C-alpha positions as CSV (number, residue, x, y, z in Angstrom):
1,X,-15.5,13.9,-25.2
2,X,-12.2,14.0,-23.2
3,X,-10.0,10.9,-23.7
4,X,-10.0,8.8,-20.5
5,X,-7.3,6.3,-21.7
6,X,-4.6,5.7,-19.1
7,X,-1.8,5.1,-21.7
8,X,-2.6,8.2,-23.7
9,X,-2.4,10.4,-20.6
10,X,1.0,8.8,-19.5
11,X,2.4,9.3,-23.0
12,X,0.2,11.9,-24.8
13,X,0.5,12.8,-28.5
14,X,0.6,16.5,-27.7
15,X,1.8,18.5,-24.7
16,X,1.0,22.3,-24.3
17,X,4.1,24.5,-24.4
18,X,3.3,26.0,-21.0
19,X,3.6,22.8,-19.0
20,X,7.3,22.4,-20.2
21,X,8.5,25.4,-18.4
22,X,11.3,24.2,-16.1
23,X,11.3,27.3,-13.9
24,X,7.7,26.6,-13.0
25,X,8.1,23.0,-11.8
26,X,11.9,22.7,-11.4
27,X,11.2,19.1,-12.5
28,X,10.9,18.1,-8.9
29,X,8.4,15.4,-9.6
30,X,10.6,14.0,-12.4
31,X,13.6,14.1,-10.1
32,X,11.7,12.3,-7.4
33,X,10.7,9.5,-9.9
34,X,14.3,9.3,-11.2
35,X,15.5,8.8,-7.6
36,X,12.8,6.1,-7.2
37,X,14.1,4.3,-10.2
38,X,17.7,4.4,-8.9
39,X,16.5,3.1,-5.6
40,X,14.7,0.2,-7.3
41,X,17.8,-0.8,-9.4
42,X,20.3,-0.5,-6.5
43,X,17.9,-2.0,-4.0
44,X,17.4,-5.1,-6.3
45,X,21.2,-5.5,-6.5
46,X,21.6,-5.2,-2.7
47,X,19.0,-7.9,-2.1
48,X,21.4,-10.5,-3.5
49,X,23.7,-10.0,-0.5
50,X,21.7,-8.4,2.3
51,X,20.5,-10.8,5.1
52,X,17.9,-9.4,7.5
53,X,18.0,-10.4,11.1
54,X,19.3,-9.3,14.5
55,X,22.6,-11.1,14.1
56,X,23.0,-10.8,10.3
57,X,21.7,-7.4,9.2
58,X,24.6,-5.2,10.2
59,X,27.2,-7.8,9.3
60,X,25.8,-8.1,5.8
61,X,26.0,-4.3,5.4
62,X,29.7,-4.5,6.3
63,X,30.2,-7.3,3.8
64,X,28.5,-5.4,1.0
65,X,30.5,-2.3,1.8
66,X,33.9,-4.0,2.1
67,X,33.9,-7.3,0.3
68,X,31.4,-7.3,-2.5
69,X,32.8,-5.7,-5.7
70,X,31.3,-2.2,-6.2
71,X,29.1,-3.0,-3.1
72,X,30.1,0.3,-1.5
73,X,29.2,2.3,-4.6
74,X,25.8,0.6,-5.0
75,X,25.0,1.0,-1.3
76,X,26.0,4.7,-1.4
77,X,23.9,5.3,-4.5
78,X,20.9,3.6,-2.8
79,X,21.4,5.7,0.4
80,X,21.8,9.1,-1.4
81,X,19.0,8.4,-3.9
82,X,16.8,7.8,-0.8
83,X,17.8,11.1,0.7
84,X,17.4,12.9,-2.6
85,X,13.9,11.5,-3.0
86,X,12.9,12.7,0.5
87,X,14.2,16.2,-0.3
88,X,12.7,16.5,-3.8
89,X,9.2,15.1,-2.7
90,X,9.1,17.7,0.1
91,X,10.1,20.5,-2.2
92,X,7.6,19.3,-4.8
93,X,4.8,19.5,-2.2
94,X,6.0,23.0,-1.2
95,X,5.9,24.0,-4.9
96,X,2.3,22.7,-5.2
97,X,1.2,24.7,-2.2
98,X,3.1,27.9,-3.4
99,X,1.5,27.7,-6.9
100,X,-2.0,26.7,-5.6
101,X,-1.9,23.6,-7.8
102,X,-3.9,21.6,-5.2
103,X,-7.1,23.5,-6.0
104,X,-10.1,22.2,-8.1
105,X,-10.1,19.9,-10.0
106,X,-6.8,18.6,-8.4
107,X,-7.9,17.9,-4.9
108,X,-7.7,14.1,-5.3
109,X,-4.3,14.2,-6.8
110,X,-3.2,16.4,-3.9
111,X,-4.3,13.8,-1.4
112,X,-2.5,11.1,-3.4
113,X,0.6,13.3,-3.3
114,X,0.3,13.6,0.5
115,X,-0.1,9.8,0.7
116,X,3.1,9.4,-1.4
117,X,5.0,11.8,0.9
118,X,4.1,9.7,3.9
119,X,4.9,6.5,2.1
120,X,8.4,7.8,1.1
121,X,9.1,8.8,4.6
122,X,8.1,5.3,5.8
123,X,10.3,3.7,3.2
124,X,13.2,5.9,4.3
125,X,12.6,4.9,7.9
126,X,12.4,1.2,7.2
127,X,15.6,1.5,5.2
128,X,17.3,3.0,8.2
129,X,16.0,0.1,10.4
130,X,17.6,-2.4,8.0
131,X,21.1,-1.1,8.8
132,X,20.8,-3.4,11.8
133,X,22.8,-1.1,14.2
134,X,22.0,-0.3,17.8
135,X,20.7,3.1,16.7
136,X,18.3,1.5,14.3
137,X,17.2,-0.9,17.0
138,X,16.4,2.0,19.3
139,X,14.5,3.7,16.5
140,X,12.5,0.5,15.9
141,X,11.7,0.2,19.6
142,X,10.4,3.8,19.7
143,X,8.2,3.2,16.6
144,X,6.8,0.0,18.0
145,X,6.0,1.7,21.3
146,X,4.3,4.6,19.6
147,X,2.1,2.3,17.5
148,X,1.3,0.3,20.6
149,X,-0.4,3.4,22.1
150,X,-3.2,3.2,19.5
151,X,-6.2,1.7,21.4
152,X,-7.3,-1.7,20.4
153,X,-5.2,-2.2,17.3
154,X,-1.8,-0.7,18.2
155,X,0.1,-3.9,19.2
156,X,-1.2,-5.8,16.2
157,X,-0.3,-3.0,13.8
158,X,3.2,-2.8,15.3
159,X,3.6,-6.5,14.8
160,X,2.5,-6.3,11.2
161,X,4.8,-3.3,10.4
162,X,7.9,-4.2,12.3
163,X,7.8,-7.7,13.6
164,X,9.8,-8.1,16.8
165,X,12.9,-5.9,16.6
166,X,15.4,-6.1,19.4
167,X,16.9,-3.1,21.2
168,X,20.2,-3.8,19.5
169,X,18.9,-4.1,15.9
170,X,16.0,-2.9,13.9
171,X,16.5,-5.4,11.1
172,X,13.7,-8.0,10.9
173,X,12.3,-10.1,8.1
174,X,9.0,-8.2,8.3
175,X,10.7,-4.8,7.8
176,X,12.8,-6.3,5.0
177,X,9.7,-7.5,3.1
178,X,7.9,-4.2,3.6
179,X,10.9,-2.2,2.5
180,X,11.8,-4.3,-0.6
181,X,8.4,-5.5,-1.8
182,X,5.2,-4.1,-0.2
183,X,5.9,-0.4,0.1
184,X,7.8,0.0,-3.2
185,X,5.0,-1.7,-5.2
186,X,2.4,0.4,-3.6
187,X,4.5,3.6,-4.2
188,X,5.0,2.7,-7.9
189,X,1.2,2.3,-8.5
190,X,0.4,5.5,-6.6
191,X,3.0,7.4,-8.7
192,X,1.7,6.1,-12.0
193,X,-1.8,7.1,-11.0
194,X,-0.5,10.4,-9.8
195,X,1.1,11.1,-13.2
196,X,-2.1,10.1,-15.0
197,X,-4.2,12.4,-12.8
198,X,-1.9,15.3,-13.7
199,X,-2.6,14.8,-17.4
200,X,-6.3,14.1,-16.7
201,X,-6.7,17.3,-14.7
202,X,-5.2,19.5,-17.3
203,X,-1.5,19.6,-16.7
204,X,0.8,20.9,-14.0
205,X,-0.2,24.6,-14.3
206,X,-2.9,25.9,-11.9
207,X,-6.3,26.4,-13.5
């Protein structure tokens, strides 16, 4: 009987030689998770000094970059790790399509991967809104208007996701909580389940 234990699949006793070939996967999934860890560490440090809000978001970014010791380094690490994750997740999805690794029995894990891609893009977008600049305010306004077009639930969904951003700033407490707590926790659990399904479905090579 195949072992169903979650821990044993995350850290198995034996790994087939074939799944360790770097030229097959290019370690894109691993690089994506490494970027996620860097984002978590640097984001936690930034939370000590960032203040969300129309009048405080952009100012706190300037304070972090110019006043807080090593603040500029931490913020740049956070920014570039976010961009790296967007790139590596997209390349990872392309690799899965190219190698047909989405086929049976991996259909469920493919859908989880698609959900993670969407989630990472939303995280990147909310991070852009938290800059608190006029450009992020315009982007938030566009996003709110697009969600508002959904019949019946659009305005409520926009309120839940973005709060009430102004045209001059996309930084709101609602976006801040989603970006720093809600979305990362959801992404972490999805990634752990994604890793488990890879082991559970027979490894990274197509069957």
